[in-house]
C-alpha positions as CSV (number, residue, x, y, z in Angstrom):
1,M,24.1,59.6,51.4
2,A,26.5,57.0,52.5
3,A,23.6,55.3,54.4
4,V,21.6,55.2,51.2
5,S,24.5,53.8,49.2
6,G,25.0,51.0,51.8
7,L,21.3,50.1,51.5
8,V,21.7,49.7,47.7
9,R,24.9,47.7,47.9
10,R,23.6,45.2,50.5
11,P,20.8,43.7,48.3
12,L,23.3,43.5,45.4
13,R,25.7,41.5,47.6
14,E,22.8,39.2,48.6
15,V,22.0,38.6,45.0
16,S,25.6,37.9,44.1
17,R,25.9,35.4,47.0
18,L,22.7,33.7,45.8
19,L,24.0,33.4,42.2
20,K,27.1,31.7,43.5
21,R,25.1,29.0,45.2
22,R,24.5,25.7,43.5
23,F,20.9,25.0,42.7
24,H,19.6,21.4,42.3
25,W,17.2,21.2,39.4
26,T,14.7,18.4,39.0
27,A,13.7,17.1,35.6
28,P,10.4,18.6,34.3
29,A,7.4,16.4,34.8
30,A,6.7,14.2,31.7
31,L,3.6,15.2,29.7
32,Q,0.6,13.0,30.6
33,V,-2.0,12.3,27.9
34,T,-5.0,10.0,28.2
35,V,-5.6,7.3,25.6
36,R,-8.8,9.2,24.6
37,D,-6.9,12.4,23.9
38,A,-4.1,10.5,22.0
39,I,-6.6,9.0,19.6
40,N,-8.3,12.4,19.2
41,Q,-5.0,14.0,18.5
42,G,-4.0,11.3,15.9
43,M,-7.3,11.7,14.0
44,D,-7.2,15.5,14.2
45,E,-3.7,15.5,12.7
46,E,-4.7,13.1,9.9
47,L,-7.9,15.1,9.1
48,E,-5.8,18.2,8.9
49,R,-3.1,16.5,6.8
50,D,-5.3,14.9,4.2
51,E,-8.7,16.3,3.1
52,K,-9.7,12.8,1.9
53,V,-10.0,11.6,5.5
54,F,-13.3,11.8,7.2
55,L,-15.0,10.3,10.3
56,L,-18.5,8.9,10.4
57,G,-20.5,6.9,13.1
58,E,-23.2,7.2,15.7
59,E,-22.9,10.5,17.8
60,V,-19.4,11.2,16.6
61,A,-20.2,14.9,15.5
62,Q,-22.5,17.1,17.6
63,Y,-22.3,14.9,20.7
64,D,-18.4,14.6,20.4
65,G,-18.6,10.8,20.4
66,A,-20.2,8.4,22.8
67,Y,-16.8,8.3,24.7
68,K,-15.8,11.8,23.7
69,V,-13.0,10.5,21.5
70,S,-14.0,12.8,18.7
71,R,-14.3,15.8,21.0
72,G,-14.0,19.1,19.1
73,L,-13.6,17.6,15.6
74,W,-17.0,18.5,14.3
75,K,-16.6,22.2,15.3
76,K,-13.2,22.2,13.6
77,Y,-14.0,20.3,10.4
78,G,-17.8,20.6,10.0
79,D,-20.6,18.4,8.7
80,K,-19.0,17.2,5.6
81,R,-16.0,15.5,7.3
82,I,-17.4,14.6,10.8
83,I,-20.7,12.8,10.0
84,D,-23.4,11.7,12.4
85,T,-25.2,8.5,11.2
86,P,-28.4,6.7,11.9
87,I,-28.3,3.7,14.2
88,S,-27.6,1.3,11.3
89,E,-24.1,-0.2,11.3
90,M,-24.7,-2.2,8.1
91,G,-25.8,1.0,6.4
92,F,-23.0,3.4,7.5
93,A,-20.3,0.8,7.2
94,G,-21.4,0.2,3.6
95,I,-21.3,3.9,2.9
96,A,-17.8,4.0,4.3
97,V,-16.6,1.1,2.3
98,G,-18.0,2.6,-0.9
99,A,-16.4,5.9,-0.1
100,A,-13.0,4.1,0.3
101,M,-13.4,2.4,-3.0
102,A,-14.1,5.8,-4.6
103,G,-10.8,7.2,-3.3
104,L,-11.6,8.7,0.1
105,R,-10.2,7.6,3.5
106,P,-13.0,7.0,5.9
107,I,-12.7,6.3,9.6
108,C,-15.8,4.3,10.5
109,E,-16.5,4.3,14.3
110,F,-18.5,1.5,15.9
111,M,-19.9,2.6,19.3
112,T,-18.7,-0.8,20.4
113,F,-17.2,-3.6,18.3
114,N,-20.0,-5.8,19.5
115,F,-22.2,-3.7,17.2
116,S,-19.8,-4.4,14.3
117,M,-21.6,-7.8,14.1
118,Q,-24.4,-5.9,12.4
119,A,-21.9,-4.8,9.7
120,I,-19.6,-7.8,9.4
121,D,-20.6,-8.5,5.8
122,Q,-19.4,-5.1,4.9
123,V,-16.1,-5.5,6.9
124,I,-15.2,-8.9,5.6
125,N,-16.9,-9.5,2.2
126,S,-16.8,-5.9,0.9
127,A,-13.7,-4.3,2.6
128,A,-11.3,-7.2,3.3
129,K,-11.7,-9.2,0.1
130,T,-12.0,-6.6,-2.6
131,Y,-8.3,-5.9,-3.1
132,Y,-7.6,-9.6,-3.7
133,M,-10.7,-10.2,-5.8
134,S,-9.9,-7.2,-8.1
135,G,-6.4,-8.5,-8.7
136,G,-4.9,-5.6,-6.8
137,L,-6.7,-2.9,-8.8
138,Q,-9.2,-1.8,-6.1
139,P,-7.7,-0.8,-2.7
140,V,-10.0,-0.1,0.2
141,P,-8.3,2.3,2.5
142,I,-10.6,2.3,5.5
143,V,-10.3,2.3,9.3
144,F,-12.9,0.5,11.5
145,R,-12.4,1.7,15.1
146,G,-14.1,1.7,18.4
147,P,-14.0,0.1,21.9
148,N,-13.4,-3.7,22.1
149,G,-13.5,-6.3,24.8
150,A,-14.8,-6.3,28.3
151,S,-15.9,-3.0,29.9
152,A,-17.7,-2.9,33.3
153,G,-21.2,-4.0,34.0
154,V,-22.4,-4.3,30.4
155,A,-23.0,-8.0,30.3
156,A,-22.7,-10.6,27.5
157,Q,-23.8,-8.6,24.5
158,H,-21.4,-5.7,25.0
159,S,-18.2,-7.4,26.4
160,Q,-16.7,-9.6,23.6
161,C,-13.1,-9.3,22.4
162,F,-13.0,-9.4,18.6
163,A,-9.2,-9.7,18.2
164,A,-9.4,-13.4,17.2
165,W,-12.5,-12.8,15.0
166,Y,-10.9,-10.2,12.8
167,G,-7.4,-11.5,13.1
168,H,-8.7,-14.6,11.4
169,C,-9.5,-12.9,8.2
170,P,-6.9,-12.3,5.3
171,G,-7.2,-8.9,3.8
172,L,-7.6,-7.1,7.1
173,K,-4.9,-5.6,9.3
174,V,-5.8,-5.6,13.0
175,V,-4.2,-3.4,15.7
176,S,-4.8,-3.3,19.4
177,P,-3.2,-0.4,21.3
178,W,-2.6,-0.4,25.0
179,N,-1.3,3.0,26.1
180,S,-1.4,6.6,24.7
181,E,1.7,6.2,22.6
182,D,0.3,3.1,20.9
183,A,-3.1,4.7,20.4
184,K,-1.8,7.8,18.5
185,G,0.9,6.0,16.5
186,L,-1.3,3.1,15.4
187,I,-4.4,5.2,14.5
188,K,-2.2,7.5,12.3
189,S,-0.6,4.5,10.6
190,A,-4.0,2.9,10.2
191,I,-5.5,6.0,8.5
192,R,-2.5,6.2,6.1
193,D,-2.5,2.5,5.2
194,N,-4.1,1.5,1.9
195,N,-5.7,-1.6,3.4
196,P,-8.7,-2.0,5.7
197,V,-7.5,-1.7,9.3
198,V,-9.4,-2.7,12.4
199,V,-8.4,-0.7,15.4
200,L,-9.5,-2.4,18.6
201,E,-9.5,0.2,21.4
202,N,-10.6,-0.4,25.0
203,E,-13.3,1.5,26.8
204,L,-11.7,1.2,30.2
205,M,-8.4,2.6,28.9
206,Y,-9.8,5.8,27.4
207,G,-9.5,7.9,30.6
208,V,-6.2,6.4,31.7
209,P,-3.2,8.9,31.4
210,F,0.2,7.7,30.3
211,E,3.6,9.5,29.9
212,F,3.7,10.9,26.3
213,P,7.3,10.9,25.0
214,P,8.4,13.9,23.0
215,E,8.6,11.9,19.8
216,A,4.9,11.0,20.1
217,Q,4.0,14.6,20.2
218,S,5.2,15.1,16.7
219,K,2.7,15.2,13.8
220,D,4.9,12.8,11.9
221,F,4.9,10.2,14.7
222,L,3.8,6.7,13.4
223,I,4.0,3.2,14.9
224,P,4.5,0.6,12.2
225,I,1.7,-1.9,11.9
226,G,3.1,-5.4,12.4
227,K,5.7,-4.6,15.0
228,A,5.5,-5.5,18.7
229,K,7.2,-3.7,21.6
230,I,9.1,-5.1,24.6
231,E,7.7,-3.1,27.5
232,R,9.9,-4.8,30.1
233,Q,13.1,-6.7,29.6
234,G,13.4,-10.0,31.4
235,T,15.3,-13.3,31.4
236,H,13.1,-15.9,33.1
237,I,9.9,-16.0,31.1
238,T,8.2,-14.3,28.1
239,V,4.7,-12.8,28.8
240,V,2.8,-11.8,25.6
241,S,-0.3,-9.7,25.7
242,H,-2.3,-6.9,23.9
243,S,-4.6,-4.1,24.9
244,R,-5.6,-3.6,28.6
245,P,-4.1,-6.9,29.9
246,V,-0.6,-5.5,29.1
247,G,-0.9,-3.3,32.1
248,H,-1.9,-6.4,34.2
249,C,1.2,-8.2,32.9
250,L,3.5,-5.3,33.9
251,E,1.9,-5.3,37.4
252,A,2.4,-9.0,37.7
253,A,6.0,-8.6,36.6
254,A,6.7,-6.0,39.2
255,V,5.4,-8.3,41.9
256,L,7.4,-11.3,40.7
257,S,10.5,-9.1,40.4
258,K,10.6,-8.8,44.2
259,E,10.7,-12.6,44.3
260,G,13.6,-12.8,41.9
261,V,11.6,-13.6,38.8
262,E,12.3,-11.3,35.8
263,C,9.5,-11.4,33.2
264,E,9.9,-10.1,29.7
265,V,6.6,-8.4,28.8
266,I,5.7,-8.0,25.1
267,N,3.0,-5.6,24.0
268,M,1.8,-7.1,20.7
269,R,0.3,-3.8,19.4
270,T,-0.7,-5.6,16.1
271,I,-2.8,-8.8,16.0
272,R,-2.5,-9.2,12.2
273,P,0.1,-9.4,10.8
274,M,1.5,-10.8,14.0
275,D,5.2,-10.0,15.0
276,M,6.3,-13.6,15.6
277,E,10.0,-12.6,15.2
278,T,10.0,-10.6,18.4
279,I,8.1,-13.2,20.3
280,E,10.3,-16.1,19.1
281,A,13.5,-14.2,19.9
282,S,12.2,-13.6,23.4
283,V,11.2,-17.2,23.9
284,M,14.6,-18.4,22.7
285,K,16.1,-16.2,25.4
286,T,13.8,-17.0,28.3
287,N,12.8,-20.6,27.5
288,H,9.3,-20.1,28.8
289,L,6.0,-18.6,27.5
290,V,2.8,-17.3,28.9
291,T,0.1,-15.5,26.8
292,V,-2.5,-13.2,28.3
293,E,-5.7,-12.0,26.6
294,G,-9.2,-10.9,27.5
295,G,-10.9,-13.0,24.8
296,W,-12.2,-16.6,25.0
297,P,-9.7,-19.4,24.9
298,Q,-10.8,-21.5,21.9
299,F,-9.2,-20.4,18.7
300,G,-7.9,-17.3,20.5
301,V,-4.9,-15.0,20.0
302,G,-2.9,-17.0,22.6
303,A,-3.8,-20.3,20.8
304,E,-2.4,-18.9,17.6
305,I,0.8,-17.7,19.3
306,C,1.3,-21.2,20.9
307,A,0.7,-22.9,17.6
308,R,3.2,-20.7,15.8
309,I,5.8,-21.3,18.5
310,M,5.3,-25.0,18.2
311,E,5.7,-24.9,14.4
312,G,8.8,-22.6,14.5
313,P,12.4,-22.6,15.7
314,A,11.6,-21.4,19.2
315,F,9.8,-24.7,20.1
316,N,13.1,-26.5,20.8
317,F,14.1,-23.8,23.3
318,L,11.0,-24.2,25.6
319,D,11.8,-25.8,29.0
320,A,8.1,-26.1,29.8
321,P,4.8,-26.1,28.0
322,A,3.4,-22.7,27.0
323,V,0.5,-21.5,29.2
324,R,-2.5,-19.4,28.2
325,V,-4.3,-17.0,30.4
326,T,-7.7,-16.0,28.9
327,G,-11.2,-14.9,29.6
328,A,-13.5,-17.6,30.9
329,D,-15.2,-19.7,28.2
330,V,-18.7,-18.3,29.0
331,P,-20.8,-15.3,27.9
332,M,-19.8,-12.4,30.1
333,P,-22.0,-12.4,33.3
334,Y,-23.6,-9.2,34.6
335,A,-22.8,-9.6,38.3
336,K,-19.6,-7.9,39.2
337,I,-18.0,-10.7,41.2
338,L,-18.7,-13.1,38.3
339,E,-17.4,-10.6,35.8
340,D,-14.2,-10.2,37.8
341,N,-13.8,-14.0,37.7
342,S,-14.4,-14.1,33.9
343,I,-11.5,-11.8,32.8
344,P,-7.8,-12.2,33.6
345,Q,-6.6,-10.6,36.8
346,V,-3.1,-9.9,38.0
347,K,-3.3,-12.9,40.4
348,D,-4.2,-15.2,37.5
349,I,-1.1,-14.1,35.6
350,I,1.2,-14.6,38.6
351,F,-0.3,-18.1,39.1
352,A,0.3,-19.0,35.5
353,I,3.9,-17.7,35.5
354,K,4.7,-19.6,38.7
355,K,3.1,-22.7,37.3
356,T,5.2,-22.5,34.1
357,L,8.4,-21.9,36.0
358,N,7.4,-24.7,38.5
359,I,7.9,-22.4,41.6
């Protein structure tokens, strides 16, 4: 009996000794969410929240979207709220604008924003101008969304960046998310906005996972339209970008940090209205400016930023001329090596920064 009692006590003593030991806990891994899933989550939450919201576009329903951004929404919400359309951008964009005027909140997906050229009369003349032309009596709460800018191997007719095109037009709001947090917060804000909002996504970013902070997981999470974010603090130079090139800017900043150059990287998030206060405050701190974008140089986003800096209080703080890094001033070539040389790379950003700092 004593032997049995000893066998029972021994494991208990082992457990007691283990409980007294100090355990070292590591923080749980942060939730990773792709840009595609973040947009899907944002639309799902807004469809659930407001029955006036609906999605229409080519292959958005039964096929789950050309890029699977609307995966699962048709099965959840049915034919009346997730609507497959014919291949007629002018037609279904017009339907969406009319629905917005009638009090609904459509999300109009273009398979790529290159195809929005087929519907630009509806976007600009019908959606963007109506609130002004009606003296504020007729709002048009509509979202135009889809992939924008260069993809890979799709040549000149499928590779344009429309940030400057739509950012040029009063009456529109234009947002350009980079990571998953941007994507969810901006799509939700766009859907709730009473103005036409153009959401310029990026095809190459859809499958990229990013850390998804706890606040972004909330159904009430919104990112205000018109507010930029400083992604990296720095003291030597301000680097301003939007969409996919933000990641390139952060890579360039990491390389230059090893050489003693600290870049302040600003993710614009919104093209129109542009958050010049954040950019000006940064330039007044660093005294140098580089803009980075995938679009063409002439009349581009970077050109507008440089002009606004020149016209504003930050100009007198510049120690060197501002420099733009842009896509090449050519239609996008098909050959990969030419394509790579037609869009900004990390090495191009590093070169521009060093040129601006004269190092």
